[in-house]
N, C-alpha and C positions, 0 to 999 in steps of 0.2 A: 476326546483325547484324554488318555489316563495320566496319572501324576508323573510316571517315569518319563513318558513321552514329552510332557511339558517341561520337565527339568531339563532334558536334553536339548530342547529347542531354545530354552532360556540360556543355556550354556553357549550354544551356537550364536545366539543374538549377541551376547556380551563379547565373546572372544573374536567372533568373525565379523558381523555386521557393525557392532559398535566400534571396535578398534580401527577397522578399515575405513569406516565413514569419517571418523576424526582425523586419521592419518591423511586421507585424500583431501579433506578440507584444508588442513594446515598447509599442505604442499601447494594448493592452488592459492591460498590467501597470503602467505608470508611476504610475497613480493610486493603485493598492493599495500599491505600494512607498512612496509619499509618506505614505500614511496610517500604514503601519508605522513610518516614521521619525518621524512626528509623535508617535505613541504613546510611542516610545522616548525621544525628547527631552523630552516632557512628564513622563515618569516620573522623570527625572533631576532635576527641579526640586524644590525644597523646599516640597512641598504636602502636604496631609493625605492620609492613606491612601484615604479614600472618594473623593477627587477622582481619584486615580490609577485606581481601579477604574471610576469613571464614564467617564474618558477612554478606557479600554480598551474598554468596552461601546459607546461612541458611534462610535469609530473602526471598531470591528468591524462595527457596523450599517451604517455608511457603506460599508465594503468590500462587504457583502452586497448593498446596494442598487445599488452600481456594476455588479456582476456579474449579479445576479438580478433586479434591478428589483422589481416588486411581488411576485415569488414569495418574497422574503425574508420576507414576512409568515408563511409557514408555518414558518420557522425561529424566528421570534419566538414563535409559538404553542407550538412544541415546548419552547423555552427557558422559557416561562411555566409550562407543565404540569409540566416538570421540577422547577422551584423549588417549585411547590405540592406536589409528591409528596415532596420533601425536607422541606418545612415541616410537612406534615401526617402524614406516614408514621410508623409506629411506630419507637422508638428503635433496635430491634435488627432490623428488618425492612425498612429503607429500600431496600436493594438489590433485593429481590425485588419489592416494590411498584413501584419505578421501572421494573424490567424489564418488568413487565406493562404499565405505562402506555405505555412506549416501543414495545413490541411492537404493541399495539392501535393506536397513533397510526401507526406505519409501515404496518401492514396496511390501515388505513383509507384512507390515501393511495394505496397500491398497488392497491386494488380500484377504481380509476378514478373515485374520488370527486373527484379532482384531475385536471386535464388531464395526460395521460401525458407529453407532451413537457416540460412544465413540472416535473413531478415527477422526471423523469429528470435534468433539469439540476441540481437542488438536492440530488440523492440523496447525493452524496459529502460535501457540507458538513453535511447533516443527520446522516449517519453519524458524523462526527467529533464533532458536538455531542451526540449520544446517548451516544457512548463517554465523553465528559468527564463527563456527568451521572451515568452508571452507575458510573464509577470513584469519583466522589465519594461516592455513596450507599454503596458497599461499603466504602470507606475509613471513613466514619463508622461503619458497623456494626462494623468491626474495631477501631476506636479509633486507626487511623492519623492520622485528623483528629479532633482532640478534641471539637469542637462545631460545630454548624451555622454556616457562615459567614453574614454578612449578605447581604441581597438584592443590594447593590452588589458584593459579592465574587463571588456566584455568577454573576450576569449578566456581570461583567467577565471571569470565567473561561470561561463558555460562549461569549461573543461576542468573546473575545480576537482582536484584528485579525491577529495573526501566524499564527493557525491557523483563522480562521473560514471562509476560502474554500477553500484547498487542504490544510488540515490542517497538521501531523499532530496525532494525539492527544498531549497533554502532561498530566502529572499536575497536581493542584491545587497541590501544593508547588512544582512548576517554575513554575507561573504566578505564585505569590506571589514567587518569587525574581525573575521577570522584571519585574514591577512595583515591585520594591523599589528599582529604579534603579541597577544596577551601573554603574560609571563608564564613560565612553565612551573607547574605545581604538582605535588603529589596527588591532589584530588583529581586533576586532569587525567593522569595516567591511570589512576584507580577506576574512574568512571568509564574510560575506554575499555580497560581490561574486563571489567564487570559486564559491559554490553557484549563484548566478544565471547565471554564465558556463557552468557544466556543465549547467544546465537548458536553456539555449539550443542547446548542442551536441547534447544528446540530442533535442531538438525537430527539429533538422535531419536527424539520422539517421533519425528516425522518419518524417519527411515526405518527405525528398528522397533518401535513400540506400537504406533497407531495401526500399521497394517496387520498386527497380530493381537489387537486389543482384546477381541472377544473369543479368539481361538486359544490364546495362551495366558494372557495376563488376568482377564476377567472371563473365564470360560462360561459362555452362554450359548445354549442351543434352543432352537425353536422351529416353527414351521417355515416352509419355503418363503412365505410372505414376510415373516419376521426376520428371516435371515437376510432378505434383500434390504431391509431397513438397517440391520446391523452392519452389513457391508457398506451401505451408504454412509453411515455414521463414521466408520473407519476411514473411508475416503475423505470425508469432509474434514475429519481431525487431522489427517496426514497433510492435506492441503493447507489447513490453518497454520499448522506448525511450520510448514515450509515457508509460509509468508512471514511468521514471526522470526524465522531464522534470517531472512533477508532484512527484516526491519531492524532487528537487534544488531545485525552485522553492519547496516548503514549507519546506525547510531555510533558504532565503534570507529569506523572509518572517518565519519565526520568529525567526532571529537578528536580522534588522533591527529587529524589534519588542522584542528584549531577551531572548528565551527561547533555550534550547539551549546553555547553558554549564555547565561544572563548575568547581569551585574546589579547588585544592590548595594549602594554606596561603594564601599572599597572591597566587597565580598563578591567573588566570582563563583557561580554555581554552574556546573556542567550537567544540565538538565534536559537535554534534547530527548523527546519521546516520539518515537515513530509508530510504535504499536503498543496497544494495551490489551494483552492476551486475556486478562481476567474479565474484561468488559465484553469480550467476544464468546468466550467459553461459558460464562455464567452472566448472560446478558439481561439487562433490564428491559431493553427494547431493541428492534432492528435499527432504529434511528441511531442509537448509541453504537451498535455494532458497526455501522458504516463509518461513523466518525472515529472509532477506535481502530478500525482495520489499517488504515494508513493516515495518521494524523496530519502530516504535512499536506498530503494530497487533498484531504478533506478541506483543510483550510484554504488551499489554492482554489479549489472548485467554488467554495463559498464566496471568496473574495472577488474572483475574476470571471465567474461564470454565472452563479446563482443570483448574485446582487444585480448584475447587469441585466439579467433576464426577468427580474421580478415585476417589471412593468407589464409583462405578459400575463401575470397572475401566478399565484403560488403553484398550482398543479402544473401549468406550462413550464414555469421556471424549474421545477424538479425534473421534468422530462428532458428539458434542454441540457440540464446539468449532467444527468445520467448519460445522455446521448454524446455529449462532449467527452466524458470519461471513457465511453466505449470507443470513440474515434481515437483517442489518445492511445488506448490499449491496442488498437489495430483492428482491421476488418475480420474479426473472429466471431463465428456464429455463436459458439458457446459462451464467450465473454459477453457479447452483445445481449444474448438471451438472459444471462444471469444479471447484468447491470440493469437492463430495462425492467425485469422482474422486480429487482430491488427497489427501482423507482416507484413502482405501483404498490409494493408491500409497505414501504416506509410512509408513503402518503396516506394510504388507507388506514394504517395503524395510527398515525398521527391524528387524523380526523376522528377516528373512533375513540381514541383515549381522550382527546379534547372534549368530545361530547359527553363521555362518561364522567369526566372530572366535573363538567358543568352541572350535569343532571344530578349527580349524587354529592356534589361539593366535597370531592375526595381527591387525594394526592395520587392519582393514577395516570399522570401525564407521561408521555415517552421519556421525558427527562425529570430527574428528581426536582421537586418543588423547593424553592428557597424557604428558609426557616420562617420567614414573615408572610407567607402566602395566605390568601383569604379563604382557603378551604376549611370546612368545619371538621372533616374527618381526615386525619393524618396517619395514625399509627393503630387504628383498630384492626382487629384480626381479619375482617372481611376485606379491608383495604390491602393488607399485606398479602391475602390469599389472591385477590384479583391481580395484583402486580406479579405474583408468582405464576398465575395462569399465563400471562402475557409473556413472561420469561420462557415458559415451556414452549409456547407458541414460536418464539423466536429461535429456540434450539431446534424445533421441528423444521422451520423455514432453512436454517443453516444446513441441516442434514440433507434436506431436499435439494437445495441449490448446490450443495458441495458434492452431491453424489456422482456427478459426472467427471470429477477430477480424479481419475483412476490411477494410482501409483503403479498398478500392475501392467499397464499398457506398454507396448514396445517403445523404447526411448525415441526412435526415429519418428514414430507416429505422434508422440507428445511434441517433439520439436517442430513438426509440421503443423500442429494444432489439431484439437479435437474437431471431428467432422460434425455437420449438422445431424447426420444420422445417429451418431453416437449420443448427441445431446437429447434428440427426441426419444431414443431408445431407453436411456436412463430414466428420464421422467415418465415415460410410458410404463416401465416396469414398476414404478411406485404409484401408478394409477393417477398421475397428475394431481396427486393430493395436495401439494403445496398451492397450486393455482385454484383448486376448489376451495381450499380454506381461505385464500384471498378473496374469492367471490363471496363467500359467506360473511366475512368480516365487512366487505363493502356494502352488502345488503343490510347488515345490521346497523352500520353507521347511517344509512338512509333512513332506517326506521326510527332512530333516536331523535 
């Protein structure tokens, strides 16, 4: 592509793609943002606690109806089933009972008893609602929540407007803090506005930059094999930034509705973090990629799945955790394939780097070592180089795994979910390179 053509394409992207993308986003979001602000202002009033919980539920239901219309009834049904499970379940077994109820409900919807496009539209919101209900059930079993909350509290929590549509998961205690009405400050509004701005920038990158990364912005040409990897990287980056868009948007809606703050003495900090883009795009390890992709979900999986499954052993616990994540995301072949592949990749990487750190007494673990660690080699050139090699391997895996999320596919096909044939074809086009690399790393870890 010559210079004049690139300039014309850039003008088109700015004037057409950029402006229309932001305009459509604002048109779709302003009503939800207004509902979040209404809930926040209402909770600062001197009203009874049940009124605040009712306001949370009603504004959340309104948000669901705005985005999903009549499909919101499926989330109301799930919320009702979850409350009945909490109410009727045994005192020490609510978590397991509710897990079975949620699993049966989600599988029933996935088995095409509900229109597939409609089910895919509400899948993310249902996942967050299910995570809230399950965390509350397990917290009741553990005594972290002393007694079963009232119906108004449970519905207010499950349908909380700040997290009902885009997430993220928040704990019941965080929800109670949100509706207790922390005072209005300029830092609250600034934090929410900044997250909203970041979400729009990520949307622009996902829609108008990433798909043209190597054809317009950083013109690179190569062989057909090279082009396949460049296309795969573009697909992966577009998918990453669409996730950052949702993550930063969920930070904005949560904060605007009053959640996502911490208190230090009399100082309130609005510091909710759902995504950490830099830790994904310039990763130290795949382990940190997974925890940075969706911070609250990673915390939920660790607290309520991984720790409970640790009695089975580390490897089994990891597989159980990724399987639970796949089930919550729905019966989707491509998501299941990616998540289970991630489970193997993170485990092998963790074991390999742990053995290398032990053999060479070097700070090359998946996570940065604390300052007082016992390794002899910390910042030597070869240590930094080895960590850089693992970073490149992580970027390679991200490109490979993200190659199937093609923004160029027909919107209806995306709504129905990527087929198994699409997933296999994408990885086949790349020579199954990611899985071969995983095998090499596993064999290397066995040799050490």
